[in-house]
C-alpha positions, -999 to +999 in steps of 0.1 A: -536+423-767-557+454-772-553+480-745-588+489-731-600+524-734-600+539-699-621+568-713-649+542-720-645+526-686-647+561-670-679+569-689-694+536-679-685+542-642-701+577-643-733+563-658-736+533-635-758+534-603-740+531-569-723+497-566-719+474-536-681+474-530-681+452-500-669+422-520-693+402-499-676+412-466-705+429-448-702+433-410-720+400-402-695+380-423-665+399-409-677+392-374-681+355-383-644+355-393-633+374-362-656+376-332-636+405-317-649+428-345-683+427-327-669+449-300-667+480-321-692+509-323-697+523-358-711+558-363-715+578-395-711+616-393-719+641-421-693+669-421-687+700-442-658+701-467-650+728-492-667+710-521-698+699-500-708+674-474-689+642-469-693+612-446-668+602-419-674+568-404-660+565-369-650+531-354-645+529-316-636+499-295-662+490-268-644+462-250-613+483-243-603+520-243-591+536-275-555+546-271-550+566-303-567+575-335-562+575-373-579+593-401-580+568-431-585+571-468-594+540-489-581+533-524-597+529-557-575+546-583-591+579-573-622+570-593-637+543-572-638+528-537-662+534-508-666+531-471-680+496-476-649+481-492-629+459-469-599+482-473-621+508-454-647+489-434-628+458-424-597+478-417-618+502-395-633+473-375-600+454-372-579+484-360-606+495-336-608+460-321-571+465-313-576+499-295-574+524-324-602+549-330-606+550-368-621+578-389-627+565-424-634+592-450-659+590-479-640+616-500-653+627-534-639+604-560-627+618-594-659+613-614-683+638-630-658+666-631-642+661-596-604+663-597-576+674-574-577+693-550-612+682-540-603+648-526-573+662-508-595+690-493-620+664-481-593+644-463-579+675-447-614+686-436-620+651-420-586+653-402-595+687-388-629+675-377-615+644-360-590+663-339-616+678-315-636+646-316-608+625-301-614+635-265-652+634-268-648+598-282-629+589-250-595+585-266-569+585-239-542+601-261-546+632-282-524+618-309-540+616-343-524+597-371-532+599-408-531+572-434-545+556-465-540+528-491-532+531-528-549+562-541-559+569-505-522+567-496-515+593-522-541+616-506-527+609-471-492+617-482-503+649-498-523+660-467-493+651-445-472+676-465-499+702-462-501+698-424-463+698-420-460+730-441-483+748-416-466+732-385-494+709-375-481+675-386-500+644-375-486+620-349-475+598-378-484+587-414-493+552-425-491+546-463-501+512-476-490+504-512-493+542-521-493+560-554-468+588-547-454+595-581-474+601-613-447+583-633-437+551-616-400+548-609-381+520-626-384+488-604-354+474-586-340+441-598-357+424-570-391+440-577-387+432-614-383+396-606-413+396-583-434+412-610-422+387-636-430+357-613-465+371-606-471+378-643-483+414-636-500+427-667-479+452-687-509+475-692-511+484-655-486+513-658-505+527-687-538+526-669-521+541-638-508+570-659-542+577-672-559+577-638-531+598-624-535+624-650-573+623-647-571+628-609-546+657-611-568+676-635-558+712-642-532+712-614-512+687-634-491+657-624-462+679-614-481+694-585-463+688-552-495+678-533-513+660-560-483+638-563-462+642-531-431+627-546-427+660-564-408+688-547-392+689-513-403+672-481-413+700-457-396+704-424-414+688-395-429+660-415-443+632-394-427+598-389-439+575-417-446+538-421-446+526-457-461+491-461-458+480-497-470+450-515-445+426-529-454+420-566-468+455-572-455+482-597-465+508-571-439+493-547-413+513-567-431+545-558-433+536-521-397+527-519-386+559-538-407+580-514-391+563-484-357+574-497-370+609-502-384+611-466-352+595-452-330+620-470-350+648-455-344+635-420-378+619-415-380+587-394-392+561-418-399+524-417-404+508-451-412+471-458-432+448-480-450+416-472-434+388-492-458+372-516-484+399-514-499+419-542-515+453-546-547+457-525-541+430-500-559+450-473-591+446-494-589+408-491-597+399-454-591+362-459-559+365-478-526+354-462-513+390-461-543+410-449-541+400-412-503+406-410-508+439-427-534+450-401-512+438-373-482+457-386-502+489-389-517+484-354-482+478-339-470+511-355-499+531-342-499+517-307-461+517-302 
């Protein structure tokens, strides 16, 4: 099998007009699937970040008070994704319907010369903007969490380190199938069996390595924030939930990071959803999306 040229894919992505990334799950369809999602107010805000304006989409429950909040970063291999993808929009609606104020961040993706630290700076700016918005949004608790999925999990883990280093750690961190290490650790025997059963393509690690290097840019893949698995875990790091997929090469990265956090004295819960694959939060009707949302909500509201 010929390995596709990611350079060519990247060039095509940069030349293409904006794409609908909802996968057919617009708000109307999502409400058809779950009527409770209608009881959520959605508002877009344009905020300033170091590289320019970005959009933060806030989700607030209307049928019940919000008890806490989370700033969330979607995935997309650092080069894709949007606020419309289910991993962002459906997650925002679903968590808000359960009593969580969600701030979903439209960070700059790594196209047209954008690389680290721009997306990290965007997420940090959104977190700092959301902090004073919590009381004005009527959130009963001042606790603000931070999280993301896949590449967004990478960004959230990096910003969590930045916040801990300056003594302002979030209430907790939620990382869904995150990309923490630029070089994926060797899978455990159990994970290797899961990957073999699911027939995960061997080219994925190669494509991942390309996108990781592309995202890191001049900072390089050894940078301690670009890839938070590098370097020491700072003192005061927030408690962390690592929710991995089952048959997913990135599960090895999530499990390794859980060990690193635990060794540094951080309270960590790490688990995977049996039978799931990478990106299950982007598939609202899958068998694993609902349990994934429920697990995150339980963590945030506990």
